[in-house]
C-alpha positions as CSV (number, residue, x, y, z in Angstrom):
1,M,33.2,46.7,84.5
2,P,34.1,49.8,86.3
3,E,38.0,50.5,86.6
4,D,37.8,50.5,90.2
5,Q,36.3,46.9,90.3
6,A,38.9,44.1,89.8
7,P,37.6,41.2,87.1
8,P,36.3,38.0,89.1
9,T,38.9,35.1,89.6
10,P,38.9,32.1,88.1
11,N,37.7,30.1,90.8
12,E,35.1,33.1,91.4
13,S,31.5,32.3,89.6
14,P,30.4,35.7,88.1
15,N,27.2,37.6,89.6
16,V,24.1,36.0,87.0
17,T,20.9,35.3,88.3
18,Y,18.5,32.7,87.1
19,A,16.4,35.0,85.6
20,Q,19.0,36.1,83.2
21,V,19.7,32.7,82.0
22,H,16.4,31.5,81.4
23,E,16.2,34.6,79.5
24,F,18.8,34.0,77.9
25,T,18.0,30.5,76.8
26,A,15.0,31.5,75.4
27,Q,16.5,34.0,72.9
28,L,18.4,31.3,71.8
29,Q,15.4,28.6,71.3
30,A,13.8,31.5,69.4
31,M,16.7,32.1,67.1
32,H,17.4,28.2,66.4
33,A,13.2,28.3,65.9
34,Q,13.8,31.5,62.9
35,I,16.8,29.4,61.6
36,L,14.9,26.3,61.0
37,A,12.3,28.3,59.6
38,L,14.6,29.9,56.9
39,Q,15.7,26.6,56.6
40,G,12.2,25.5,55.6
41,E,11.8,28.4,53.6
42,V,15.0,27.8,51.9
43,E,14.0,24.0,51.1
44,H,10.9,24.9,50.1
45,L,12.2,27.5,47.3
46,R,14.7,24.6,46.5
47,N,11.7,22.2,45.8
48,A,9.8,24.7,44.2
49,Q,13.0,25.9,41.9
50,T,13.4,22.0,41.0
51,N,9.8,21.0,40.4
52,V,9.6,24.4,38.1
53,V,12.8,22.8,36.2
54,Q,11.5,19.3,35.9
55,A,8.3,21.1,34.4
56,L,10.2,23.2,32.1
57,T,12.3,20.2,31.0
58,V,8.9,18.1,30.4
59,S,7.5,20.4,28.6
60,V,10.4,21.1,26.2
61,G,11.1,17.5,25.7
62,K,7.1,17.0,25.2
63,V,7.2,20.1,22.5
64,Q,10.2,18.4,21.3
65,D,8.6,15.1,20.8
66,D,5.4,16.5,19.5
67,R,8.0,18.4,16.6
68,S,9.5,15.2,16.1
69,A,6.6,13.3,15.8
70,A,4.8,15.8,13.6
71,F,8.3,16.2,11.9
72,F,8.2,12.5,11.5
73,N,4.8,12.0,10.0
74,Q,5.0,14.7,7.4
75,V,8.6,12.6,6.2
76,F,6.4,9.4,6.4
77,N,3.1,10.9,4.4
78,F,5.9,12.0,1.8
79,S,7.3,9.1,1.5
80,R,4.1,7.4,1.5
81,N,2.8,9.5,-1.4
82,I,6.6,8.9,-3.4
83,G,5.5,4.9,-3.1
84,C,2.2,5.2,-4.4
85,M,3.0,7.6,-7.1
86,Q,5.9,5.3,-8.3
87,S,3.6,2.1,-8.0
88,V,0.9,4.4,-10.5
89,L,3.7,5.3,-12.9
90,S,5.4,2.3,-12.9
91,I,2.2,-0.2,-13.8
92,D,1.2,2.7,-16.3
93,N,4.4,2.6,-18.0
94,L,4.1,-0.9,-18.4
95,R,0.9,-1.2,-19.8
96,H,1.6,1.4,-22.2
97,E,4.6,0.2,-23.4
98,L,2.8,-3.8,-23.6
99,R,-0.4,-2.0,-25.5
100,Q,2.4,-0.2,-27.9
101,W,3.9,-3.7,-28.4
102,K,0.7,-5.9,-29.4
103,L,-0.6,-3.1,-31.6
104,A,2.1,-3.1,-33.7
105,A,1.3,-2.4,-37.5
106,S,4.1,-4.2,-38.7
107,P,6.8,-6.8,-37.5
108,E,9.5,-4.5,-37.5
109,S,7.9,-2.5,-35.7
110,R,6.9,-5.1,-32.8
111,A,10.1,-6.5,-33.0
112,L,11.4,-2.8,-32.1
113,S,8.4,-2.6,-29.2
114,A,9.7,-5.7,-27.8
115,K,13.4,-4.5,-27.7
116,N,12.1,-1.3,-25.7
117,I,10.2,-3.5,-23.3
118,R,13.6,-5.7,-22.5
119,H,15.9,-2.7,-22.4
120,N,13.5,-0.7,-20.1
121,F,12.8,-3.4,-18.0
122,L,15.3,-6.6,-18.3
123,R,18.0,-6.3,-15.6
124,S,20.8,-8.2,-14.7
125,C,22.0,-7.9,-11.0
126,S,22.0,-9.7,-7.7
127,L,18.8,-10.8,-6.0
128,L,18.5,-11.5,-2.0
129,V,15.5,-13.0,-0.7
130,S,14.9,-12.9,3.0
131,D,12.3,-14.6,5.4
132,M,11.6,-14.8,8.7
133,S,11.0,-18.1,10.9
134,G,8.6,-19.2,13.6
135,F,5.1,-17.0,12.1
136,T,3.1,-20.2,13.1
137,R,4.5,-20.3,16.3
138,I,4.5,-16.7,17.1
139,T,1.0,-15.8,16.0
140,K,-0.5,-18.9,17.7
141,E,1.1,-18.2,21.2
142,E,0.9,-14.3,21.3
143,G,-1.2,-13.1,18.3
144,I,-0.7,-11.5,15.4
145,G,0.8,-8.3,17.2
146,Q,3.5,-10.1,18.2
147,F,4.7,-11.2,14.9
148,L,4.3,-7.6,13.0
149,M,6.1,-6.1,15.5
150,L,8.9,-8.3,15.0
151,T,8.6,-8.2,11.2
152,K,8.8,-4.2,11.5
153,Q,11.6,-4.3,13.8
154,M,13.4,-7.1,11.3
155,Q,12.6,-3.7,8.7
156,A,14.4,-1.2,10.9
157,M,17.3,-3.4,11.1
158,C,18.1,-5.0,7.8
159,V,17.0,-2.6,5.4
160,P,19.6,0.2,6.5
161,L,22.3,-2.3,6.0
162,M,21.4,-3.7,2.8
163,E,20.8,-0.4,1.5
164,S,24.7,0.3,3.0
165,F,25.9,-2.4,0.3
166,G,24.2,-0.7,-2.8
167,G,21.2,-2.7,-1.6
168,T,17.9,-1.5,-3.4
169,L,14.3,-2.5,-1.8
170,V,12.1,-3.4,-4.9
171,K,9.0,-5.0,-2.8
172,V,7.9,-6.1,0.5
173,E,5.5,-9.5,0.9
174,A,4.5,-10.0,4.5
175,D,7.8,-11.1,6.2
176,N,10.0,-11.1,3.0
177,L,12.3,-8.7,1.6
178,F,13.2,-8.4,-2.2
179,V,16.5,-6.7,-2.2
180,I,18.5,-6.0,-5.7
181,F,22.5,-5.6,-6.2
182,P,24.7,-4.6,-8.5
183,S,27.2,-7.2,-7.8
184,P,26.8,-10.7,-5.6
185,H,29.5,-10.0,-3.8
186,L,27.7,-7.1,-1.8
187,A,24.7,-9.1,-1.3
188,V,26.7,-11.8,0.6
189,L,28.3,-9.6,2.6
190,A,24.8,-7.6,3.3
191,S,23.1,-11.0,4.3
192,M,26.1,-12.0,6.3
193,H,26.1,-8.5,8.1
194,C,22.0,-9.1,8.8
195,Q,22.5,-12.2,10.2
196,A,25.0,-10.9,12.4
197,S,23.1,-8.0,13.8
198,A,20.3,-10.6,14.2
199,R,22.4,-12.9,16.2
200,K,23.3,-9.4,18.2
201,Y,19.8,-8.4,19.0
202,N,18.6,-11.9,20.3
203,Q,21.1,-12.2,23.0
204,E,19.3,-12.1,26.2
205,R,16.1,-12.0,24.4
206,R,13.1,-14.8,25.1
207,R,12.4,-17.1,22.0
208,N,9.1,-15.1,20.7
209,D,10.8,-11.7,20.8
210,Q,13.9,-13.2,18.7
211,L,14.8,-12.4,15.0
212,H,15.8,-15.4,12.9
213,L,16.7,-15.4,9.3
214,S,16.8,-17.3,6.1
215,M,18.4,-16.1,3.3
216,S,19.2,-16.4,-0.3
217,V,21.4,-14.5,-3.0
218,V,20.7,-15.6,-6.8
219,H,22.5,-13.8,-9.9
220,G,21.2,-13.2,-13.3
221,D,18.7,-12.1,-15.2
222,L,14.9,-10.9,-14.2
223,F,12.3,-8.3,-15.1
224,L,12.5,-5.4,-13.0
225,I,9.1,-2.9,-12.5
226,P,10.9,0.0,-10.7
227,G,9.4,0.0,-7.0
228,V,6.9,-2.7,-8.1
229,D,8.3,-6.0,-8.2
230,L,10.4,-7.9,-10.1
231,F,9.4,-11.5,-11.6
232,G,10.9,-14.1,-14.1
233,G,14.5,-15.1,-15.0
234,V,16.1,-16.4,-11.7
235,V,13.3,-14.4,-9.1
236,P,11.8,-17.7,-8.5
237,M,14.8,-19.6,-8.2
238,G,15.6,-17.2,-5.2
239,F,12.0,-17.1,-3.6
240,E,12.1,-20.7,-3.3
241,L,15.5,-21.3,-1.9
242,G,14.8,-18.7,0.7
243,E,11.8,-19.3,1.6
244,D,11.7,-23.3,1.4
245,V,14.9,-24.4,1.5
246,A,17.1,-22.3,3.8
247,D,17.1,-22.9,7.5
248,M,16.9,-21.0,10.2
249,D,20.2,-18.3,10.2
250,E,21.5,-19.6,7.1
251,T,22.3,-18.1,4.0
252,L,22.2,-20.2,0.6
253,V,23.6,-18.7,-2.9
254,T,24.1,-20.7,-6.2
255,E,27.4,-21.4,-7.7
256,E,27.1,-18.7,-10.3
257,V,27.2,-16.3,-6.8
258,V,30.1,-18.6,-5.9
259,S,31.9,-18.0,-8.9
260,V,31.7,-14.7,-8.9
261,C,32.6,-14.2,-5.2
262,K,35.7,-15.9,-5.7
263,Q,37.0,-13.4,-7.7
264,Q,36.1,-10.5,-5.6
265,A,39.8,-9.7,-3.1
266,V,37.0,-7.6,-0.6
267,I,35.6,-11.1,0.0
268,D,38.3,-13.2,0.3
269,G,39.2,-14.2,4.1
270,L,35.1,-12.8,5.5
271,V,32.9,-15.6,3.9
272,V,33.7,-19.3,3.4
273,F,31.1,-21.4,1.0
274,E,30.3,-25.0,2.0
275,Q,28.5,-27.3,-0.4
276,A,24.8,-28.0,0.3
277,E,22.6,-30.5,-1.2
278,P,21.4,-29.8,-4.6
279,F,17.6,-28.7,-5.1
280,V,15.6,-29.8,-8.1
281,H,14.5,-26.3,-9.8
282,G,12.1,-26.6,-13.2
283,G,13.3,-30.2,-13.5
284,K,16.8,-29.5,-12.9
285,N,19.7,-29.7,-10.5
286,V,21.1,-26.7,-9.2
287,G,24.6,-26.5,-7.3
288,V,23.6,-24.9,-3.7
289,Y,26.4,-23.7,-1.2
290,R,25.8,-22.5,2.5
291,A,27.5,-18.7,2.9
292,V,29.4,-18.7,6.6
293,P,31.1,-15.7,8.0
294,V,35.2,-16.7,9.3
295,L,36.3,-13.9,11.0
296,E,35.0,-12.0,13.8
297,R,35.3,-8.7,11.6
298,I,31.8,-9.0,10.0
299,L,30.3,-7.3,13.5
300,P,26.8,-6.0,14.0
301,S,26.3,-2.5,12.7
302,V,22.9,-2.3,13.3
303,T,21.1,-3.8,16.5
304,S,18.2,-1.6,16.9
305,C,16.0,1.7,15.3
306,S,14.9,4.5,17.1
307,M,12.0,4.7,14.9
308,P,10.4,3.0,11.8
309,V,12.4,2.7,8.6
310,L,11.6,5.1,6.2
311,N,11.2,3.5,2.5
312,P,8.8,4.1,-0.3
313,Q,7.7,0.5,-1.1
314,I,7.2,0.0,3.1
315,N,5.4,3.0,3.7
316,S,3.3,3.2,0.6
317,E,1.5,-0.3,2.3
318,E,1.2,0.8,5.7
319,P,-1.3,3.8,7.5
320,A,0.8,6.1,9.9
321,E,-1.2,4.9,12.7
322,Y,-0.5,1.4,12.2
323,V,3.3,2.6,12.2
324,A,2.8,4.6,14.8
325,L,1.4,1.4,17.4
326,M,3.9,-0.9,15.8
327,D,6.5,1.4,17.1
328,E,5.5,2.2,20.5
329,R,4.5,-1.3,21.0
330,M,8.8,-1.5,20.0
331,H,9.9,0.6,22.3
332,H,7.4,0.0,25.5
333,P,6.8,-4.0,25.6
334,S,5.1,-3.6,28.8
335,K,2.1,-2.1,26.7
336,A,1.9,-4.7,24.2
337,A,-1.5,-5.9,25.2
338,Q,-2.8,-2.7,25.3
339,I,-1.7,-1.6,21.8
340,D,-2.6,-5.1,20.7
341,A,-6.3,-4.2,22.1
342,Q,-6.0,-0.7,19.7
343,L,-5.0,-2.5,16.7
344,K,-7.4,-5.0,16.6
345,K,-10.4,-2.4,17.5
346,R,-8.9,-0.2,14.4
347,F,-8.0,-2.2,11.9
348,T,-9.6,-6.1,12.8
349,E,-13.1,-6.5,10.7
350,R,-14.8,-10.2,9.8
351,S,-13.8,-10.8,6.1
352,T,-13.9,-13.4,3.6
353,V,-10.5,-13.9,1.6
354,L,-10.9,-15.0,-1.9
355,V,-6.9,-16.2,-3.5
356,I,-6.7,-17.1,-7.1
357,D,-3.5,-18.4,-8.5
358,L,-3.2,-18.0,-12.5
359,H,-1.8,-21.1,-14.1
360,F,-1.5,-21.0,-17.9
361,D,-1.0,-23.7,-20.5
362,D,2.7,-24.3,-22.1
363,P,2.4,-22.3,-25.6
364,K,3.5,-24.6,-28.0
365,S,4.1,-22.4,-31.3
366,L,5.2,-19.6,-29.1
367,G,8.8,-18.8,-29.5
368,N,11.3,-17.6,-26.2
369,E,11.4,-14.2,-27.5
370,E,7.5,-13.4,-27.1
371,A,6.7,-15.7,-24.4
372,D,7.9,-13.9,-21.7
373,L,5.8,-10.3,-22.6
374,L,2.5,-12.5,-23.7
375,L,2.6,-13.7,-20.3
376,L,3.2,-10.6,-18.5
377,D,0.6,-8.9,-20.6
378,S,-2.3,-11.8,-19.9
379,I,-1.6,-11.1,-16.1
380,V,-2.2,-7.6,-16.6
381,R,-5.2,-8.2,-17.9
382,L,-6.4,-10.6,-16.3
383,K,-5.7,-8.6,-12.9
384,S,-7.8,-6.0,-14.4
385,E,-10.9,-8.3,-15.0
386,A,-10.1,-9.8,-11.8
387,A,-10.2,-5.9,-9.6
388,R,-13.8,-5.3,-11.7
389,L,-15.0,-8.5,-10.7
390,C,-14.4,-8.0,-6.7
391,E,-15.8,-4.5,-6.9
392,K,-19.0,-5.5,-9.0
393,H,-19.5,-7.8,-5.5
394,C,-18.4,-5.0,-3.0
395,G,-14.9,-6.4,-2.7
396,Q,-11.9,-5.0,-3.1
397,P,-8.2,-6.1,-4.1
398,V,-5.5,-5.7,-1.7
399,A,-3.1,-3.3,-3.3
400,S,0.1,-5.1,-2.0
401,M,-0.8,-8.0,-4.6
402,Q,-2.8,-6.3,-6.8
403,T,0.0,-3.9,-8.4
404,R,2.2,-6.7,-8.6
405,A,2.9,-8.4,-12.0
406,S,2.8,-12.1,-9.5
407,P,0.4,-14.1,-11.5
408,C,-1.6,-14.0,-7.8
409,I,-4.8,-12.0,-6.9
410,F,-6.1,-11.5,-3.7
411,A,-9.2,-9.9,-2.4
412,L,-11.4,-9.2,0.8
413,F,-15.0,-9.0,1.0
414,S,-18.0,-8.2,3.2
415,A,-19.9,-11.4,2.4
416,S,-18.9,-15.1,2.0
417,A,-21.9,-15.0,-0.7
418,A,-20.5,-12.2,-2.5
419,A,-16.7,-14.0,-2.5
420,F,-18.2,-17.1,-3.5
421,S,-20.0,-15.3,-6.7
422,A,-16.7,-13.5,-8.0
423,A,-14.6,-16.4,-7.2
424,V,-17.3,-18.1,-10.0
425,D,-17.5,-15.4,-12.1
426,F,-13.9,-15.2,-12.6
427,A,-13.8,-18.8,-13.2
428,A,-16.4,-18.3,-16.2
429,I,-14.4,-15.5,-17.8
430,C,-11.4,-18.1,-18.0
431,C,-13.6,-20.6,-19.8
432,A,-14.9,-17.5,-21.8
433,S,-13.1,-17.8,-25.4
434,D,-12.5,-14.2,-25.6
435,K,-11.2,-13.6,-22.4
436,G,-10.0,-16.7,-20.8
437,I,-8.2,-17.9,-24.0
438,T,-5.4,-15.1,-23.8
439,S,-2.7,-14.0,-26.0
440,Y,-0.1,-16.6,-23.9
441,G,-2.5,-19.5,-23.4
442,R,-5.6,-20.9,-21.9
443,C,-5.8,-19.5,-18.0
444,S,-6.6,-22.4,-15.5
445,P,-6.9,-20.7,-12.2
446,S,-6.7,-22.2,-8.8
447,L,-9.1,-21.0,-6.2
448,G,-9.3,-20.5,-2.4
449,L,-11.6,-19.4,0.1
450,A,-11.7,-18.7,3.7
451,V,-13.4,-16.2,6.3
452,G,-12.1,-14.8,9.6
453,D,-10.6,-12.1,11.8
454,V,-8.2,-9.8,9.1
455,L,-5.8,-6.9,9.9
456,N,-7.1,-5.0,7.0
457,L,-4.6,-2.1,6.9
458,G,-7.0,0.0,4.4
459,F,-6.4,-2.2,1.9
460,C,-3.2,-1.7,1.2
461,N,-2.3,-5.1,2.7
462,A,-3.8,-7.7,5.0
463,F,-2.6,-10.1,8.0
464,G,-4.0,-12.6,9.6
465,D,-5.1,-16.7,9.8
466,P,-7.6,-16.9,7.4
467,I,-5.2,-15.0,4.9
468,N,-3.1,-18.0,5.6
469,V,-5.5,-20.5,5.1
470,A,-6.9,-18.6,1.9
471,F,-3.4,-18.9,0.4
472,K,-2.8,-22.5,1.3
473,L,-6.1,-24.0,-0.5
474,G,-5.8,-21.4,-3.4
475,E,-1.9,-22.0,-4.3
476,D,-1.1,-25.1,-2.2
477,V,-3.8,-27.5,-2.7
478,A,-6.1,-26.7,-5.2
479,E,-5.9,-27.9,-8.7
480,P,-5.9,-25.7,-12.0
481,L,-9.7,-24.8,-12.1
482,Q,-10.6,-26.1,-8.7
483,L,-12.4,-24.0,-6.3
484,L,-11.8,-25.2,-2.6
485,V,-14.1,-23.0,-0.3
486,H,-13.6,-23.3,3.8
487,E,-16.3,-25.2,5.8
488,D,-16.4,-22.0,7.8
489,V,-17.1,-20.1,4.6
490,I,-19.7,-22.8,4.1
491,A,-21.5,-22.3,7.6
492,D,-21.0,-18.5,7.1
493,I,-23.1,-18.8,3.7
494,D,-25.6,-20.8,5.3
495,A,-26.2,-18.6,8.3
496,H,-26.6,-15.3,6.2
497,A,-28.3,-16.9,3.1
498,K,-31.7,-14.8,4.0
499,R,-29.5,-11.8,3.5
500,H,-27.0,-12.5,1.0
501,G,-28.7,-15.4,-1.0
502,Q,-27.7,-18.9,-1.0
503,P,-25.2,-19.0,-4.2
504,L,-23.9,-22.8,-3.3
505,S,-27.1,-24.5,-4.1
506,V,-26.7,-24.8,-7.6
507,W,-23.3,-26.2,-7.6
508,D,-22.0,-29.5,-6.8
509,L,-19.3,-29.3,-3.9
510,Q,-17.7,-32.5,-2.7
511,P,-15.7,-32.0,1.0
512,A,-12.6,-33.0,1.7
513,F,-9.8,-32.4,3.9
514,T,-5.9,-31.8,4.2
515,Q,-2.8,-31.7,6.3
516,V,-1.2,-28.4,6.1
517,S,1.6,-27.3,8.4
518,G,0.7,-29.8,11.0
519,V,-2.9,-28.5,10.9
520,T,-6.1,-30.3,9.1
521,L,-8.0,-28.3,7.0
522,S,-11.9,-29.3,6.1
523,Y,-13.2,-27.8,2.6
524,K,-15.1,-28.6,0.2
525,V,-14.2,-28.9,-3.5
526,L,-15.9,-27.1,-6.8
527,T,-14.2,-28.8,-9.9
528,L,-15.0,-26.4,-12.9
529,G,-14.3,-27.4,-16.5
530,F,-14.4,-25.3,-19.9
531,D,-17.2,-27.1,-21.3
532,D,-19.3,-26.7,-18.2
533,P,-22.5,-25.2,-19.5
534,K,-23.0,-23.4,-16.1
535,L,-20.0,-21.5,-16.5
536,V,-21.0,-21.2,-19.8
537,Q,-24.1,-19.8,-19.7
538,L,-22.8,-17.6,-16.6
539,A,-20.0,-16.3,-19.3
540,S,-22.5,-15.1,-21.9
541,E,-24.7,-13.2,-19.4
542,M,-21.4,-11.6,-18.0
543,R,-20.7,-10.8,-21.6
544,A,-24.0,-9.6,-22.4
545,A,-23.9,-7.2,-19.3
546,D,-20.6,-6.1,-20.2
547,V,-22.1,-4.6,-24.0
548,G,-24.7,-3.0,-22.0
549,R,-22.5,-1.5,-19.4
550,D,-20.5,-0.4,-22.5
551,Q,-23.2,1.5,-24.1
552,S,-24.3,3.1,-20.7
553,V,-20.6,4.4,-20.7
554,Q,-20.7,6.0,-24.2
555,F,-23.9,7.5,-23.2
556,F,-22.9,8.9,-20.0
557,S,-19.4,10.4,-22.0
558,R,-21.5,11.9,-24.4
559,G,-23.6,13.5,-21.6
560,K,-20.3,14.9,-20.2
561,H,-18.6,15.9,-23.2
562,N,-22.3,18.0,-23.7
563,K,-21.7,19.6,-20.2
564,R,-18.4,20.3,-21.2
565,I,-19.7,22.3,-24.2
566,N,-22.7,24.2,-21.9
567,L,-20.0,25.2,-19.9
568,F,-17.4,26.4,-22.2
569,A,-20.3,28.4,-23.5
570,Q,-21.7,29.9,-20.4
571,R,-18.4,31.1,-19.7
572,K,-17.8,32.6,-23.2
573,N,-21.7,34.0,-22.3
574,M,-20.6,35.6,-18.9
575,F,-17.2,37.6,-20.5
576,S,-19.2,38.6,-23.4
577,T,-21.8,40.2,-21.0
578,R,-19.6,42.0,-19.1
579,A,-18.4,43.6,-22.1
580,N,-21.8,44.7,-23.1
581,R,-21.8,46.4,-19.3
582,S,-18.4,48.1,-19.8
583,S,-20.0,49.9,-23.1
584,P,-23.5,50.3,-23.2
585,V,-24.2,52.3,-26.7
586,R,-21.8,49.2,-28.5
587,A,-24.2,47.0,-26.7
588,T,-27.2,48.5,-28.3
589,Q,-25.5,49.4,-31.6
590,K,-24.7,45.5,-31.6
591,T,-28.3,44.3,-30.4
592,A,-30.2,46.5,-33.0
593,E,-27.8,45.0,-35.8
594,E,-28.4,41.6,-34.8
595,S,-31.9,41.6,-34.3
596,M,-32.1,42.7,-37.8
597,T,-29.7,39.9,-38.8
598,K,-30.9,37.3,-37.0
599,S,-32.3,33.5,-38.5
600,P,-35.4,32.2,-38.8
601,N,-35.0,29.8,-35.9
602,G,-34.3,32.6,-33.4
603,R,-30.3,32.3,-33.3
604,S,-27.7,34.4,-35.1
605,P,-25.8,33.2,-38.4
606,S,-22.5,31.1,-37.6
607,S,-20.0,33.1,-37.0
608,R,-17.0,33.0,-38.8
609,S,-14.7,31.5,-36.0
610,F,-14.3,28.2,-35.2
611,F,-16.1,29.1,-31.7
612,G,-19.1,30.3,-33.3
613,R,-19.0,27.1,-35.7
614,F,-18.5,25.0,-32.5
615,T,-21.1,26.7,-30.4
616,A,-23.7,26.4,-33.3
617,E,-23.2,22.4,-33.7
618,A,-23.5,22.2,-30.4
619,G,-26.5,24.2,-29.5
620,A,-28.3,22.8,-32.4
621,H,-28.8,19.8,-29.8
622,L,-30.0,21.8,-27.1
623,P,-33.6,23.1,-26.1
624,R,-34.3,26.5,-27.8
625,W,-35.6,29.4,-25.8
626,P,-38.5,31.0,-26.1
627,K,-38.3,34.2,-28.5
628,A,-38.6,37.5,-26.6
629,D,-39.8,40.6,-27.4
630,L,-36.8,43.0,-28.1
631,R,-38.6,46.3,-28.3
632,N,-39.4,46.8,-24.8
633,S,-36.8,44.6,-23.0
634,G,-34.0,46.8,-24.5
635,P,-30.2,45.5,-24.3
636,A,-30.4,42.3,-21.7
637,R,-27.6,39.9,-21.5
638,S,-27.9,37.0,-24.2
639,K,-31.0,35.0,-24.0
640,S,-29.0,31.5,-24.9
641,P,-26.1,30.5,-23.0
642,F,-24.3,29.3,-26.5
643,S,-24.7,32.7,-28.6
644,R,-23.7,36.2,-27.2
645,H,-24.7,37.8,-30.3
646,S,-29.0,37.2,-29.3
647,K,-30.0,39.5,-27.0
648,G,-33.9,39.4,-25.1
649,A,-35.6,39.0,-22.6
650,A,-35.7,35.7,-20.3
651,P,-39.2,33.7,-20.7
652,N,-40.3,35.3,-17.5
653,G,-39.7,39.0,-18.2
654,G,-36.4,39.2,-16.4
655,V,-32.6,38.7,-17.3
656,V,-31.5,35.9,-17.9
657,D,-29.2,34.1,-15.4
658,P,-25.7,33.2,-17.2
659,G,-25.3,30.2,-14.9
660,A,-28.7,29.1,-16.4
661,G,-29.2,26.0,-18.4
């Protein structure tokens, strides 16, 4: 403003035109639009940054998950291999010990071998047997996948708890756990914590998602095959208490366990033992008590598990793909139907199930010192025969039962006719005088056959309703020397008679039915006998076939032996040829000397060394090479794969190939 011009008074309006106001407003609007554009760009950059961070987070998490999954698979496979190797080594060790005991040259050495077996396999410890409730209901309402998922959840919850109290898992049979403890009070405390964890897990869950355990604890002597099986002694009583007698969410213990626990101050005030109804075992009344927690000091320490349990005894019976599907089903319940479909597509197949339960006559003249070892040897021997028969009829025993020392055989077949033939063949073996009458006594098996869709985990383990039916028929319903064939098996054999044959036509099967667990089972009964002429004839035919098989094996073994001799001589011939190549003068001199001393049969004389005598004896049984003219061929490779001293040309005038013959 010029200095000579006075500022406008407050009441006087400035000299501003409408055009200036309009221009200023337009500038403000343009600046506002630029600010909005800048804000949009900033928001876009912020969203892009957020998306990049989220993408990086997802990528890093995916990489971490992939690495974690790969690491878990490695650890799982390592645990599985340990379980398989432990099972094989333990069974082989047991068979070796039993073979030494049977082949003892004197009573003193036999007694010493029996003492070594008991020292290596007899243990005095506490046994905890756990069983799950609701299998029939859950399987019928939601399928086998739901119950298998609950089984994996139970294992992931209970096995770490039991191990924290000093327990060692010996074996798993379906939903049963067999765990040994050094002391009864540790087994009781472990069962109390498992029950508390199950109660915590069941809160706010629907009925078919809950875990209900029935447990038993016994103490005494038992035979233990590490990592494989336990049997004898208190094992049958503990299994019966936990499987059949104990109610849902209940732990039963014997009187001996109570007497030992009352002497332990660590369990005082935590558990009280209530008198329960005694049960009869082995013709004797056994005192039973109910273990009940008193204080809230027994709290659940494990309610869930982020991954399946890693245990060699469990992992050795499960494929990695099955464990991954069960883990996904456990953590993503919304995908249950999809995972069950994958499980069915991958592992479910139609199979015929054969279950054989072995019964032995009580030995009258044997003392108690050798009866247990003779029984164990008989079970191992008959299981080997059953495995051979199953393979003969294109079947395969299930490893979870075949590796056990329990008197039960469980196998799967693709054809019902083959399963029936295998069952009859095994009955014939038991009726044969050289195999059926074992060192323990005569074996009288009871057999059951069923067919249907089975969840086959690579013959390591198997689940399904046909398996339950076969076990019900073979173990619970059938009498010794009886074969019970379910009606579905009869229909399947008749439907495929043109393809697999009709083995039922030569046997007299009688129809029957029974009620088991509220379900009516219709089947046909084949009553067997030691004097049955058909079984006697079948046993003689199998014995003749075994003799022929043994002769074939011996002939094949001799062929393999000669093949090894041939390969050994070829390698030595190759080394000698290399030596001749490195020294042509030495090779020429040796050729001249050896051709002069050649024997009439075209071979060099026997060497003074062991290898020379060995190759000469082996070469005498093999065809000889034709003689060659040494004057025109010069130094060449040996014409016989067994002699490095014989030099000459090959029959076709060329050089002999070291790999020929």
